[in-house]
Every structure is written in structure tokens, then in C-alpha cells.
C-alpha positions in Angstrom: -183.5 154.4 -95.0 -181.4 156.9 -93.2 -181.1 155.4 -89.7 -180.2 151.8 -90.8 -183.4 150.4 -89.3 -184.8 147.5 -91.3 -188.3 148.0 -92.7 -191.1 145.9 -91.0 -192.9 143.6 -93.3 -196.7 143.4 -92.8 -196.8 139.6 -92.9 -194.2 139.4 -90.1 -196.1 141.8 -88.0 -199.4 139.9 -88.5 -197.9 136.6 -87.5 -196.2 138.1 -84.4 -199.5 139.8 -83.3 -201.5 136.6 -83.8 -199.0 134.6 -81.8 -199.1 137.1 -79.0 -202.9 137.1 -79.0 -203.0 133.3 -78.8 -200.6 133.3 -75.9 -202.6 135.9 -74.0 -205.9 134.2 -74.8 -204.6 130.9 -73.4 -203.3 132.3 -70.1 -205.3 131.2 -67.1 -207.3 128.6 -69.1 -207.2 125.0 -67.8 -206.8 122.1 -70.1 -210.0 120.2 -70.8 -210.4 117.2 -68.5 -209.9 113.9 -70.3 -213.1 112.2 -71.4 -214.2 109.5 -69.0 -213.3 106.0 -70.1 -216.2 103.8 -70.8 -216.3 100.1 -70.0 -216.2 98.0 -73.2 -219.1 95.6 -73.2 -217.7 92.2 -72.4 -214.5 93.6 -70.7 -214.9 91.8 -67.4 -211.7 93.3 -65.9 -212.8 96.9 -66.6 -216.3 96.3 -65.4 -215.2 94.6 -62.2 -212.7 97.4 -61.5 -215.5 100.0 -62.0 -217.9 98.1 -59.7 -215.3 97.9 -57.0 -214.1 101.5 -57.5 -217.6 103.1 -57.3 -219.3 100.7 -54.8 -216.6 100.1 -52.2 -215.7 103.8 -51.7 -212.1 102.6 -52.3 -211.7 102.4 -48.5 -210.3 98.9 -48.1 -209.2 95.9 -50.1 -211.7 93.8 -48.1 -214.5 96.1 -49.2 -213.5 95.8 -52.8 -213.2 92.0 -52.6 -216.6 91.9 -51.0 -218.2 93.9 -53.7 -216.5 91.7 -56.3 -217.7 88.6 -54.5 -221.3 89.9 -54.7 -220.9 90.6 -58.4 -219.6 87.0 -59.0 -222.4 85.5 -56.9 -224.8 87.3 -59.2 -223.1 86.1 -62.3 -223.5 82.5 -61.1 -227.2 83.1 -60.1 -230.1 82.3 -62.5 -231.8 85.4 -61.0 -229.3 87.8 -62.6 -227.6 88.2 -65.9 -224.5 86.0 -66.5 -221.6 88.4 -67.2 -219.8 90.8 -65.0 -220.6 93.8 -67.2 -224.3 93.0 -67.5 -224.7 92.3 -63.8 -223.6 95.7 -62.6 -225.1 97.7 -65.5 -228.6 96.4 -64.7 -231.0 99.3 -63.9 -231.2 100.3 -60.3 -228.7 97.7 -59.1 -225.5 99.7 -58.7 -224.4 103.4 -58.6 -225.5 105.4 -61.6 -222.8 106.2 -64.1 -220.6 103.3 -63.1 -219.9 102.5 -66.7 -219.1 106.1 -67.7 -217.8 108.2 -64.8 -214.1 109.0 -64.6 -212.1 106.8 -62.2 -209.1 108.4 -60.3 -205.8 107.2 -61.6 -204.1 107.2 -58.2 -206.0 104.1 -57.2 -205.8 102.3 -60.5 -203.1 99.8 -59.6 -204.9 98.7 -56.4 -208.3 98.5 -58.1 -207.1 96.6 -61.2 -205.0 94.2 -59.1 -208.0 93.5 -56.8 -210.3 93.0 -59.8 -207.9 90.5 -61.3 -207.8 88.6 -58.0 -211.6 88.3 -57.9 -211.8 87.3 -61.5 -209.2 84.7 -60.7 -211.3 83.2 -57.9 -210.5 85.2 -54.7 -213.6 85.8 -52.6 -214.3 87.5 -49.3 -214.6 84.7 -46.7 -217.8 86.1 -45.1 -219.8 86.9 -48.2 -220.6 83.3 -49.0 -223.7 83.4 -51.2 -224.6 87.0 -50.6 -225.9 88.9 -53.6 -226.8 92.2 -52.0 -225.3 95.1 -50.0 -226.1 98.6 -49.1 -224.2 101.5 -47.5 -223.3 100.7 -43.9 -225.0 103.8 -42.6 -228.4 102.9 -44.3 -231.0 101.3 -42.0 -232.9 98.7 -44.0 -236.1 97.6 -42.3 -237.1 94.4 -44.0 -237.7 91.1 -42.3 -235.9 89.0 -44.9 -232.4 90.5 -44.7 -229.7 88.3 -43.1 -226.5 90.2 -42.7 -223.3 88.3 -43.3 -220.5 91.0 -43.3 -219.7 94.7 -43.1 -216.5 96.0 -44.7 -215.4 98.9 -46.9 -218.4 101.1 -45.9 -221.0 98.5 -46.9 -223.2 96.0 -45.2 -223.6 92.7 -47.1 -226.6 90.5 -46.8 -228.6 87.5 -48.1 -232.3 87.5 -48.7 -233.9 84.7 -46.7 -237.3 83.5 -45.6 -238.0 85.6 -42.4 -237.9 82.4 -40.2 -234.3 81.8 -41.3 -233.0 85.2 -40.6 -230.7 85.3 -37.5 -228.7 88.5 -38.1 -231.3 91.3 -38.6 -228.9 94.1 -37.9 -225.6 94.7 -39.7 -222.7 92.8 -38.1 -219.6 94.8 -36.9 -217.3 95.9 -39.6 -214.1 93.8 -40.1 -211.0 94.4 -42.2 -207.9 92.4 -43.0 -209.6 89.2 -43.9 -208.5 89.1 -47.6 -205.0 88.5 -48.9 -202.8 91.3 -50.2 
């Protein structure tokens, strides 16, 4: 060694090259999105939050409370299953993937707090015994639909005998009827 330069060990070179390759390979790659959380069967809070999140369009607290009120009306009804999770996981009743799709974390505090309120007894004052709703833009043409409320992008209704239907068209949307 005439110049005083230290010899390069092959193991050191191999590790350095591998590290450099890993750094280059990972540049520009995005981290994998987290796996969607799934509602645990029997977890009423998680299930209620998911129903509200995916069915109310997260547009208003009133809309979320109204969706939750419908879910609770179904839980009490002999015509539906008797738990929050089983009610909205019934086939063709609520949006597909409600139990498995990812929920945005930015609305989690509002959704969870509102779900707790419904599970603790809060109800939308105009939903009464309603067990059904559809998107407000949808034009249902059935003679047994009696509309009771519109809020949060949905129109809520009861099914009645045609002679007892007085509101055949969705009522005007209202907001601000539920507590905060």
C-alpha cells in the first residue's frame, strides 16, 4: 500500500451496494394503504358508525341521526333482525361493503359521537316509526310510501296502506333538528 489508501473489503462493498439499491428501489413508491377495518359482529357502536358514515353521505348530523333512527326502528321491529350489526348487513338493505370499506379518519370523531348518541336513545324527531329511506334524488313511484323527513341527502318514509298515505312526495329537507 503505497498511497496510504485503505483496502476495500468485499463484504463492506456488498452491504453498501445493497443499501443503495434498496434506497433507489423505494424512491417514488407509496406506502400501502391500511387495510380497511371490519366491523366485529356484535359491535353495535362500530356497526352504527358505519351505517351512518356510508348511508348519510356524512353531510349533516341530522342525516346521520336519521339513518341511525331507521336502524334502531328496524332493530325493534319483528320484520327485521334484532341487532344493529345484523340489520344493516342484511342483503340488499344498505350500501354494499358497509362492513368492510375504509372509513375516512377525518370524520371519525363526529361519526362515533353521533353513533353513541343514537345508541344512547337520541332519535331524529321526524323519523318516528320510519324503517326506510332512499337517496333524496331518487324518484320512487309506489303508492304505499308516506314520506316523513328529508335530511342529509336522504328521503325517509314509512310503508303504509295506500289509503293512509298523505305525503306521496318527499318533504322539503330540513337540518338543525337534532342536538349537538
